[in-house]
N, C-alpha and C positions, 0 to 999 in steps of 0.2 A: 081300579087300577086310580091312582094317583096322578093329581094335572102335570106333575114334572113327569113323571112317567110316562106319560102321553107322549108329549110333544118330544122326551128320549127319544120313544120309541120312531115318530116320523121324522125327526133329523134324521137317524138312523138309516132305517129304508131310505130317504131320498141323499140322503152320501152312495149309496149304496148305487141308488137308479145313475148316483150324475158320475160315477166314479167309473164305473162300470161301459157304462153308455160313450163316457169320450175314449176311452179303451179300443170299444165297437169299432169306433165312425174314424180314429186314428190307422186305424190297422185297418181298413177299406182304401184309405186314404195313399196309405205307406202301398200296398199290394193294385195300386195302378185300377180300382177296380170303378174307380169314374167316370178314368176317360177323358181326359182333357179343359172336362169345366171346369169353373173359376169357382161354382158355385154349388154345396148339395143343397139340397131342398129337405128337408127334414121335418116327421114329425113325432110325438110323443101320444100315445094316450094309455090315463090312466082308468082303470076300472078297480073296482074293487068287487068283486062275489059276495051274492045274496041282496045287492044292493043296486040300486038305478044311475050309483056315478060313471058317467062317463065324458070325459074330461081331455078334452086333444087342444092340444098347443103345438101351430104351424112356427116354422121360423127355416131361415137360411144360414148357412156356415160360410164361411169364405173361407178357398181350400190357394194354398202355397202356389 
């Protein structure tokens, strides 16, 4: 696999993660599943099958 194909593959995956994650967060906010909170504490965990990769990103999302 070329370096360009590798980079494009990563970008495609990350775009899918970003778009679908945003939709899911907006969905729970719209449906009121958050219950009056002003911030949503979130965590994203990245793993890769067959490797020791376990990368965790924690954050807060301000709610409307």
